[in-house]
C-alpha positions in Angstrom: 108.9 268.2 31.1 111.9 268.2 33.1 115.2 269.6 30.5 118.5 268.4 32.5 120.8 271.2 33.8 123.4 270.3 31.0 120.8 270.1 28.1 119.3 273.3 29.0 122.4 275.0 29.4 123.6 273.9 26.4 119.9 275.1 24.6 120.3 278.8 26.0 124.1 278.8 24.7 123.1 277.3 21.1 125.5 274.4 21.9 125.1 271.5 20.0 122.3 269.2 21.7 121.7 265.9 20.3 117.9 264.1 21.7 118.6 260.3 21.7 115.0 257.8 22.3 114.8 255.1 25.1 112.6 252.2 22.9 115.9 250.3 22.4 116.8 250.6 25.9 114.0 249.2 27.5 112.4 247.0 24.4 114.9 246.9 22.1 117.9 245.9 22.9 118.9 242.6 25.7 119.9 243.0 29.5 122.5 244.0 30.5 124.0 245.1 27.0 120.6 247.5 27.0 122.7 250.2 29.7 125.8 249.4 28.5 124.9 250.5 25.0 122.8 253.3 26.1 126.0 255.0 27.6 128.0 254.5 25.1 125.4 256.3 22.6 126.2 259.0 24.7 129.8 259.3 25.4 129.6 258.6 21.4 127.6 262.0 21.0 130.2 264.3 23.6 133.0 262.4 22.0 131.4 264.4 18.9 131.1 267.4 20.3 127.6 267.2 21.0 125.4 267.1 24.8 123.1 263.9 24.8 119.3 263.9 25.4 118.1 260.9 26.0 114.6 261.2 27.0 111.9 259.1 28.4 108.6 259.3 30.9 110.2 258.7 34.2 107.8 257.8 37.1 105.2 260.5 35.2 107.0 263.3 33.9 109.2 263.7 30.2 112.5 263.7 31.0 114.7 265.1 28.3 118.5 263.9 29.8 118.2 261.5 32.4 120.6 261.4 35.2 121.9 257.3 36.2 119.0 256.9 38.6 116.6 257.8 35.4 118.9 255.4 33.1 118.4 253.0 35.6 114.8 253.0 35.6 114.3 252.2 31.6 116.8 249.9 31.2 115.1 247.7 33.8 112.2 247.1 31.6 109.8 245.7 34.5 106.4 247.6 34.1 108.3 250.5 31.2 105.2 250.7 28.5 106.7 251.5 24.9 105.4 255.0 24.3 104.2 257.1 20.7 103.0 260.4 21.2 99.9 259.0 21.6 100.7 256.7 24.8 102.1 259.7 26.6 99.1 261.8 28.0 98.0 258.1 29.5 101.2 257.0 31.1 102.3 260.9 33.1 98.4 260.8 34.4 99.2 257.3 35.2 102.5 258.6 36.5 104.3 255.0 35.5 108.0 254.9 33.6 107.7 254.9 29.5 110.2 254.2 26.9 109.9 256.8 23.6 109.4 255.7 20.6 111.2 257.7 17.6 107.5 259.4 17.4 107.7 260.2 20.8 110.6 261.2 20.9 110.9 263.3 18.1 107.8 265.6 19.1 109.1 266.1 22.4 113.0 266.8 21.3 111.3 269.1 19.6 109.5 270.9 21.5 112.5 271.0 23.7 114.5 273.1 21.2 116.4 270.1 20.0 117.2 270.5 16.1 118.7 266.3 16.0 117.9 263.2 17.3 119.3 259.9 16.3 117.7 256.6 16.9 118.7 253.2 15.2 115.4 252.7 12.4 112.3 254.2 11.4 109.3 252.5 11.7 107.2 252.4 8.7 104.6 250.3 6.6 104.1 246.6 7.7 104.2 243.8 5.5 100.6 243.0 4.5 99.7 246.7 5.9 97.3 246.6 2.8 94.9 244.2 4.6 95.4 245.4 7.8 96.4 248.5 7.7 99.7 248.9 10.1 101.7 251.7 9.2 104.3 252.9 12.4 102.7 256.8 13.7 106.5 257.7 12.7 105.7 258.2 9.6 102.8 260.7 10.1 104.8 262.3 13.0 107.7 263.0 11.7 105.5 264.8 8.6 104.2 267.3 11.1 107.5 268.3 13.6 110.3 270.0 12.3 113.6 268.1 13.3 116.7 266.4 11.5 116.5 262.5 11.9 119.8 260.0 11.8 119.1 256.8 11.1 119.5 253.8 9.4 116.8 253.3 7.2 113.8 252.0 8.1 113.3 248.7 9.7 114.1 245.8 7.2 111.2 243.8 8.5 109.0 246.7 6.9 107.9 246.9 3.7 110.4 249.5 2.4 108.9 251.1 -0.8 105.6 251.3 0.5 107.0 252.4 3.2 109.7 255.5 0.9 106.0 255.6 -1.2 104.5 256.9 2.3 107.1 259.5 3.2 107.0 260.7 -0.1 103.2 261.8 0.1 103.7 262.9 3.8 106.5 265.1 2.3 109.3 263.9 4.8 112.4 264.7 3.2 114.9 261.0 2.8 118.5 261.7 2.3 121.0 259.0 2.3 124.2 260.1 3.6 127.5 259.1 1.5 125.9 256.3 -0.7 122.9 256.5 -3.6 120.9 253.5 -2.4 118.1 253.8 0.9 119.1 251.3 3.7 117.7 249.4 5.5 118.5 249.0 8.9 120.3 245.4 9.0 120.7 246.0 5.3 123.0 248.8 3.7 121.8 248.8 0.4 117.6 248.3 0.5 117.5 247.6 -3.2 115.7 250.9 -3.4 117.2 254.4 -4.5 117.2 257.4 -1.5 115.8 260.5 -2.9 118.5 262.2 -2.2 122.3 262.4 -1.0 124.5 264.4 0.7 128.3 263.3 1.8 129.4 265.4 4.5 128.4 266.6 7.7 128.4 270.3 6.6 126.2 269.3 3.5 123.7 267.8 5.8 123.3 270.9 8.4 123.3 273.1 4.9 120.1 271.4 4.2 118.5 271.7 7.5 118.8 275.2 6.8 117.3 275.4 3.3 114.4 273.9 5.2 114.0 276.3 8.1 114.5 279.1 5.8 111.1 277.3 3.6 109.4 276.9 6.7 108.5 273.5 6.2 106.6 271.7 9.0 108.1 268.2 8.9 111.4 265.7 9.1 114.6 265.6 7.6 115.2 261.7 7.6 119.6 261.1 6.9 119.7 257.0 6.3 123.5 255.8 7.4 123.9 252.7 5.9 125.2 250.3 8.4 129.1 249.2 7.9 128.9 245.5 7.9 125.8 244.5 8.0 123.9 241.1 7.3 123.9 239.6 4.2 120.4 239.6 2.3 120.5 236.1 2.2 120.9 235.6 5.7 118.1 238.5 6.6 115.6 237.3 4.4 115.6 233.9 5.7 115.6 235.2 9.4 113.2 238.2 9.0 110.5 235.3 7.3 110.4 232.7 9.7 110.6 235.7 12.8 107.5 237.5 11.1 106.2 234.1 10.7 106.5 233.0 14.4 105.1 236.2 15.3 101.7 235.9 13.0 101.8 231.7 14.9 101.4 233.1 18.7 99.1 235.9 17.1 101.6 238.9 18.1 100.4 242.5 16.6 100.4 245.7 16.2 103.4 247.6 18.5 104.9 244.3 19.6 106.2 242.6 16.2 108.7 245.3 15.6 110.4 243.8 19.4 109.4 240.5 18.9 110.9 239.8 15.6 113.9 242.0 16.7 114.2 239.3 19.6 113.8 236.2 17.4 116.7 237.2 14.9 119.1 238.4 17.5 118.5 234.8 18.9 118.3 233.1 15.4 121.6 235.1 14.2 123.6 234.1 16.8 123.8 237.5 18.2 125.2 238.9 14.6 121.5 240.9 14.6 122.7 242.1 18.1 126.1 243.5 16.8 124.9 245.0 13.9 122.3 247.0 15.7 125.3 248.0 18.2 127.0 249.9 15.5 124.4 251.2 13.2 122.8 253.1 16.8 126.4 254.2 17.8 127.4 255.0 14.1 124.2 257.1 14.3 124.9 259.0 17.0 128.3 260.1 16.2 126.7 261.3 13.0 123.9 263.4 14.3 127.0 264.8 16.5 128.3 266.0 13.6 125.4 267.4 11.9 124.9 269.8 14.9 127.9 270.7 15.4 127.8 271.8 12.1 124.4 273.2 12.2 125.7 275.0 15.6 
């Protein structure tokens, strides 16, 4: 693991650091928007008083904090694997490059000593999982990784109530920020209540401190609703069409989410892409405020 000097110095001095995932750069956003948004997320972290640590595997090395050259490798996308935690050894041994998912980023950030992580939306239980057993590794990983994760809830293409049940079973603390409703990525309200609520970065930092005092092994998920998300009607129609298209084309497993998100970007005329950008930047800013309060 190679930790960038800026990140290492901040951790050594006890200054706030926020981890950022890289799957959104390589597989979640179209080029050249992906590189622009990646830089904007790092800028948002800095503006809020923290140090950004974008995480990826670059030519076989785990990198915690990417310089411009490394960011360019991941943004180019060619040959960049989508790495969950289980995929890291194979990509590293092959001296390949990989963009880290929520699960992989959480594990690597925690190992580096980073306490806050910002992302777009969590993975979870997929529609039809009662037959396919298709469930994101994000859930089990968060159950055993002591980190705070700021997100826009779980991805709205998932089975949201089943995902919330699994998070409860796995003892992952789930807290909505500034709302009683649990958000679902493009939707500020999934239609399901959040288990708990905080209304400030200071309250969130206090919750993390309480988790640490108990020695609990898992993550705390802070779910922040996106401002000006898609309407429920617009969202439901295009998600159904995207999932049907994935089934027709034989897309399965971890390829489903990027396929459906790209489908939504096209079918909404870019509206879902703009929502995606807003929520990622907002989550980076909130994670930084929590990190500052915790520090």
